Phi, psi and omega in degrees: 000125183287164177284148178255132173227152170249128182263125166299153175307325183290331175286326178299309177299308184299323180294325179290319180279339178222093186298344179254016186277167178292323172306316182298322180297319171304303179305328174293326176298327187279311175312319185274353177090002184291324172232160181257122177274128172241129176223182178219165184305318176307311177298313175302311183300313181289320173309310175294322174303305180308305181309315188272316187279306182275324183254009173054035173293151172282161174314312185291318174300317184295316179297331180282319175297311182302314182300319174303308186293323179288343179297326178243027174234132168285126175261132181232164176258141183238167178263347179062038170250350170299129176223077185269307182271098179286335182282340180212083183305335177300331183287339187300329181291329176297311178296311170313315182296311185299322183287313182289324177276009180056037187282148170276331185222146159253123180252116184218163172252005186286096184282338182275323192241310191275316186296322177296333174300319171084306186205140175212118182055042177073016169257121181285131173248113189222155171283178182293325178296315180296319183300316187296317174303316175301316182294321175290330173289335181264016183054029173297143182262121171204163178232000000 
């Protein structure tokens, strides 16, 4: 059974903008079925907003990028009731998605709010580089 992960929006953007980066390698593991990506509508909405507003992708380009992501991600519903990250309430959706989706890992680049938590209810919160190192140290096979 593959590991289940939630990708924070910043990882999705990093992977898109830097195709040889560790975030991109993490997404490739999900695309190839080595790990299972779980997401929710709230993460998808934030991703779409960042693509169009911050990075100036057209709505059609944004939709195509999101469609590709959804092709290899399981979408679940969250209640938006979790309140763990008080200093950035937007980050609560990432943790709640991981809980509801039974994730093993949250992969994020958020050094300010999420990474300092480290672990929440048995879900490890790591950056892309650390996630790849964990897989290698556990002798997981991936390319």
